[in-house]
ZAVORO-598886 format. One record per residue: residue number from 1; residue in three letters; x, y, z of N, C-alpha, C in turn. Coordinates in pm, 1 decimal. Atoms other than C-alpha are relative to their C-alpha. Layout:
BEGIN
[NUM; ALA; [X; Y; Z]; [X; Y; Z]; [X; Y; Z]]
...
This chain:
BEGIN
[1; MET; [23.9; 93.2; 63.4]; [2156.7; 103.5; 78.5]; [-133.2; -33.1; -27.0]]
[2; PHE; [115.2; 85.2; -21.9]; [1804.7; -56.4; 148.3]; [-72.4; 130.8; -76.2]]
[3; LYS; [118.3; -48.5; -4.0]; [1631.5; 288.8; 79.5]; [46.6; -17.5; -210.7]]
[4; ALA; [-45.2; -7.3; 132.6]; [1800.6; 254.9; -315.3]; [-54.3; -140.7; -50.9]]
[5; LEU; [95.8; 151.9; 18.3]; [1702.2; -124.0; -310.9]; [-179.2; 38.3; -8.8]]
[6; GLY; [141.1; -67.9; 34.8]; [1317.9; 13.2; -263.7]; [-12.0; 84.9; -38.3]]
[7; PHE; [28.8; -93.2; 123.6]; [1345.7; 274.6; -510.3]; [-6.4; -85.7; -141.9]]
[8; LEU; [-6.2; 110.5; 129.4]; [1447.0; 2.3; -756.0]; [-100.6; -119.0; 0.5]]
[9; LEU; [89.3; 71.7; -21.1]; [1183.2; -234.8; -641.5]; [-116.7; 81.9; -63.0]]
[10; ALA; [105.3; -59.3; 64.3]; [924.6; 25.0; -647.4]; [-9.6; 44.9; -127.1]]
[11; SER; [-3.1; -29.2; 117.7]; [1025.8; 150.2; -979.9]; [-20.4; -139.6; -93.2]]
[12; TYR; [-1.8; 115.4; 79.0]; [1037.9; -199.3; -1116.7]; [-205.6; -43.9; 13.8]]
[13; THR; [87.2; 38.3; 7.0]; [713.2; -268.6; -977.8]; [-109.3; 75.3; -53.1]]
[14; MET; [59.0; -70.7; 109.3]; [519.3; 29.3; -1104.1]; [11.1; -18.0; -166.4]]
[15; TYR; [-14.0; 45.1; 140.2]; [667.7; -50.8; -1439.9]; [-59.6; -164.8; -36.8]]
[16; ALA; [39.0; 144.6; 36.8]; [513.5; -441.3; -1421.0]; [-95.8; 26.9; 14.3]]
[17; ALA; [110.5; -54.6; -12.9]; [206.5; -305.1; -1321.1]; [-95.4; 59.9; -134.2]]
[18; TRP; [43.5; -18.5; 184.3]; [176.9; -75.8; -1660.1]; [39.8; -93.1; -80.2]]
[19; ARG; [2.3; 89.0; 132.0]; [306.9; -325.2; -1881.7]; [-95.4; -166.5; 6.0]]
[20; GLY; [106.5; 118.3; -47.6]; [48.7; -623.0; -1683.7]; [57.5; -97.6; 9.5]]
[21; GLU; [-81.7; 150.3; -70.6]; [375.2; -875.1; -1645.9]; [82.7; 24.1; 112.9]]
[22; VAL; [-43.2; -13.0; -112.1]; [530.6; -925.8; -1350.5]; [40.5; -141.8; 37.2]]
[23; TYR; [-85.5; 92.9; -64.9]; [829.8; -1163.2; -1263.7]; [15.2; -62.5; 124.0]]
[24; ALA; [42.4; 82.6; -168.3]; [744.0; -1381.6; -928.5]; [97.6; -82.7; 27.5]]
[25; ARG; [-86.2; 82.9; -13.6]; [1006.6; -1551.0; -772.2]; [-39.9; -75.0; 137.9]]
[26; SER; [41.6; 59.1; -122.4]; [955.3; -1854.8; -513.8]; [159.3; -107.9; -31.6]]
[27; ARG; [-71.6; 53.8; -74.9]; [1243.2; -2009.1; -358.8]; [150.4; 23.6; -177.8]]
[28; TRP; [-62.3; -54.9; 116.3]; [1469.2; -2056.0; -683.8]; [-32.1; -1.5; -148.3]]
[29; TRP; [33.5; -4.2; 109.5]; [1268.0; -2089.6; -924.3]; [-95.9; 156.1; 6.4]]
[30; GLY; [97.6; -104.9; 69.9]; [1033.7; -1821.3; -1141.2]; [-56.4; 13.6; -81.5]]
[31; GLN; [67.1; 6.8; 123.3]; [772.5; -1737.9; -1348.0]; [-58.1; 128.2; -44.8]]
[32; THR; [74.7; -77.0; 9.8]; [633.1; -1473.0; -1538.4]; [-181.3; 16.4; -21.2]]
[33; ILE; [169.9; -30.6; -47.9]; [251.1; -1346.7; -1413.3]; [-37.8; 95.1; -112.8]]
[34; VAL; [52.6; -69.3; 85.1]; [33.7; -1187.8; -1688.3]; [-124.3; 27.3; 16.2]]
[35; ARG; [125.3; -67.1; -73.9]; [-218.3; -966.1; -1564.1]; [-144.9; -44.3; -75.9]]
[36; LYS; [125.3; 19.0; 123.4]; [-499.6; -1073.6; -1877.4]; [-20.2; -186.1; 71.6]]
[37; GLU; [-17.4; 118.9; -38.9]; [-387.0; -1432.8; -1751.9]; [-83.8; -29.5; 94.4]]
[38; ARG; [35.9; 3.0; -92.3]; [-385.3; -1450.3; -1384.1]; [-19.6; 113.1; 56.5]]
[39; PRO; [-6.8; -141.5; -30.8]; [-536.6; -1093.0; -1267.3]; [-10.9; -48.2; 153.5]]
[40; VAL; [-0.2; 31.5; -98.0]; [-565.7; -1239.7; -922.2]; [84.6; 4.6; 68.8]]
[41; TYR; [-126.9; 48.2; -0.7]; [-212.4; -1372.5; -901.2]; [89.6; 119.0; -1.0]]
[42; PHE; [-88.8; -134.9; 16.5]; [-60.4; -1066.6; -1074.7]; [11.9; 110.0; 86.8]]
[43; TRP; [17.3; -124.5; -108.0]; [-209.2; -798.8; -803.3]; [45.3; -70.4; 110.3]]
[44; ILE; [-53.4; 84.2; -144.6]; [-103.1; -1043.7; -506.5]; [151.3; 41.1; -8.7]]
[45; VAL; [-209.3; 19.0; 39.3]; [293.6; -1018.4; -648.4]; [-31.0; 149.6; -22.2]]
[46; ILE; [-9.4; -109.8; 19.1]; [205.1; -674.0; -738.4]; [23.1; 59.9; 161.5]]
[47; SER; [28.9; -91.7; -123.9]; [82.9; -576.1; -369.4]; [156.4; -21.8; 106.0]]
[48; ILE; [-88.6; 31.2; -113.0]; [330.1; -800.0; -166.6]; [168.8; 69.4; -61.6]]
[49; TYR; [-116.3; -104.2; 82.3]; [627.1; -582.5; -438.5]; [-19.4; 130.2; 82.4]]
[50; GLY; [56.5; -211.9; -9.4]; [475.0; -262.8; -349.9]; [30.9; 5.7; 179.8]]
[51; VAL; [-19.1; 38.8; -149.2]; [440.7; -374.0; 65.6]; [182.5; 17.4; 40.9]]
[52; LEU; [-151.2; 8.1; -22.9]; [816.6; -472.0; 40.4]; [95.5; 136.4; -29.6]]
[53; SER; [-86.3; -83.2; -9.3]; [954.8; -187.8; -124.8]; [-20.8; 150.0; 75.4]]
[54; ILE; [-22.0; -69.7; -100.4]; [803.8; 61.5; 111.0]; [45.3; -29.4; 133.4]]
[55; ALA; [-89.8; 7.2; -121.0]; [955.7; -134.8; 400.0]; [145.3; 28.3; -30.8]]
[56; LEU; [-90.9; -21.1; 9.1]; [1232.1; -109.2; 268.1]; [109.6; 159.7; -42.4]]
[57; LEU; [28.0; -140.0; -50.8]; [1200.0; 251.4; 221.0]; [-24.6; 74.8; 121.9]]
[58; THR; [-14.8; -22.4; -143.9]; [1112.5; 283.9; 556.0]; [49.0; -41.9; 126.8]]
[59; VAL; [-37.8; 87.0; -117.9]; [1167.4; 65.3; 801.4]; [108.8; -76.2; 6.3]]
[60; PHE; [-201.4; 94.4; -54.9]; [1497.7; -129.8; 739.9]; [109.1; 161.1; -73.8]]
[61; GLY; [-54.9; -84.2; 19.5]; [1572.0; 261.8; 573.2]; [81.9; 61.5; 140.4]]
[62; MET; [33.9; -17.3; -122.3]; [1570.0; 329.7; 946.2]; [131.1; -18.7; 64.5]]
[63; VAL; [-96.1; 106.0; -27.2]; [1818.5; 128.1; 1048.9]; [138.2; 48.0; -30.2]]
[64; ARG; [-133.1; -6.0; 3.4]; [2175.5; 192.9; 1119.7]; [106.3; -35.1; 52.9]]
[65; HIS; [-115.0; 73.9; -49.2]; [2493.3; 40.3; 1189.1]; [104.1; 82.6; 67.2]]
[66; ARG; [-76.7; -46.0; -104.0]; [2643.9; 134.9; 1526.2]; [174.8; -32.9; -0.4]]
[67; ALA; [-168.6; 66.5; 18.5]; [3053.7; 141.5; 1497.1]; [41.2; 32.4; 180.2]]
């Protein structure tokens, strides 16, 4: 399950970087960040999503439930 979420998040991150818009959430609220308007914040969000997707694919993907 974590690998599927990681793959979906990585796909969204690449799409958002290509498109130049990313939706950033903060608790209950969120906003669309446009690369041309706020480039530093845009790349920070892209980086955070990228690191999270790698963590989902690797670290959390190795966790197995024991019966």
